[in-house]
Phi, psi and omega in degrees: 000316180296324179287329179291324178289324181290326181289324179295313176302314181295324179289325180289319179297320180291323178299317176297320177295319185289326181285319188283329185295311180294323186288321181285333191257318188288320177300318182298319176300313178301318179297322179292322176297315182297312180297323179293324180282326184290308190306312177299322179295322178293315177302314179298319177294320178292317180296315178296322176292324184289323179293324183290320179289319186282336184293317176291086186282163183284005180299311184296336173293324180286330184302308181302330184293326190287342181233073180284145180282129181282131180220154183303319185299321178298321181296323181290331182277341190272133175277111188283153176297175182289161180300138175095003183240356181270119185295149177302128176082003188282145169060243185255035182295140174300345182291343180278002170260114178311138185203123187238017187270197179294167180302139186226124181196219187202168174285133187240152181287147173244027178296128181101355183125154182297332182290346182278348180292309187297325174296342180279348183295309179301331180302327183254354181089029187266145169241001171227157175207149174238148184204168173262135177271355178205181176291121184289340184251022180230150179274342184302127183237142173208143181286160174279132174289161176302326180291316178299316179299313177304308180302314179296312183297322179295316182293323180292324179291344180273358184251175176274006188286128179245357179216126179223130183228153174257160171243127183283180185295139177291349184276339185295131176218088181288354181262358189292137173280350180282116189299325181291311179295324184292317179296318176299322184292315181297317179301315182293316181295325177292317181296324181295317181293320181293315178302313187292322177296319179299322181283351184071031182286155178289323190205162167233127178267136185222137172280139182297333177102181181252129183289320174072332179238283180237135185295315180298323179295319176298324174298315182295319178293325179294312179302322182289323181289322176291321176298316180301312183292315187288334174288332179273325186249124177239158180155185188283347188281122178273142176271128179239112176277131190270129174296139189246172185277341177095015184287141179055229185258022179295143170259163176092019183266349175238153184299326181294318179293319176297315181298323179293314182300312183290328180297337181276356176280149176303152180300323182295344179256356187297325177295337186267359180234139176216201187232145169250123181261110179261117186297322184288323179296308180305315179293317182291335180279349171125005177267115185281084178294332182291316187246353181217053185299313184295321178296317180297315186284335172294315180297312178305315182295322180289319185272314183258312175103128179296342178295337178269351182288106182253349181192145175249128169262118185260108178216134171282172184236128176286335182267151180284168179307133174064023178283345183063017182250131183270091182224110182279148179220161180295149180304129175087350183255359177255197185279348175287314180082172184297328190307310181297326180282330170297319176299315180298323190274351176239356182281126181299337180291341179249007186303325184257004184265123177301154181226130185224135176279142167229037185275167183303135186282324185088194189283327189253001180065006183238307192304310178302312178301319177299312181298311180300315179291326178296318181295315181294326176291318175298323173304312181304327182271006180075022179274000000 
């Protein structure tokens, strides 16, 4: 009996030991293995994702914005600063287009005094300029003082301008049969020539005027007045008679009429007088620059002569061919079109002739001129 009890207790103890040992140790060991395996895997994945997200920095996006290509469309859209504050060659200046031709520019404002005009030339990319030496629609005359002459010449010398011309008053009519108007016109014309010579200008552009009674008499009166003034006033400034559109009783709208006027001047004055060829005027008077460029230029050469061509006014025309209307338009936007201006900028017969715009200025007096001069420089380069 005693031996049987002892065997039963010993069996129970062994059974408990067998049951409790595997249950307590094996699950714990498995859990430790899983945690150790899981933690490194999670850490690696997070690190890889962060590196992939951080590597594409915003630098490549910023680079293209820093170098915009200058285009004419962009020039038209940009609101330019006020006159006198754009540095030479800045932004979309025409100076950044290579150009090796004759002086090229535009008519510039003298608001604030005549010496304010030259600094405006670099603003638009000009190497030539035209200006008024007085109020063009007033008879009031005054000579330039020594101080004004010095200030103007100093200002001009500081610019790239190599050709500078004045345009005389719109009131002047040297062909008039009215003795009072004729006397005032001769006085105003003489004052203009004296101012321009004092300033050292290369030329004065003048309209032939209106005959008002008989064409032949008007031409003779004009030639006589020019002779009187040029014999009294000497200097470096050349007189350039401008071809006109032919409205009303104006003279000088045909090559033959201009040749007649110049032919009546004394031989001693011939070298001091030439012609200003305005494209809008010539087209409006009936010479088809758009469709017969070569024919028009051959006619000009035969009748007037390229040796007399001292200046080109480059203007497109709002008015149609032979309309007799003087209406200027931006280059390429009028009835003449781009073709004639491309020819002018590449034709060797005009290679040494200064060229000046008289096209619409727009709101800021700068943007349109810059666009047009940029376009003409591009034409010269075959673009």
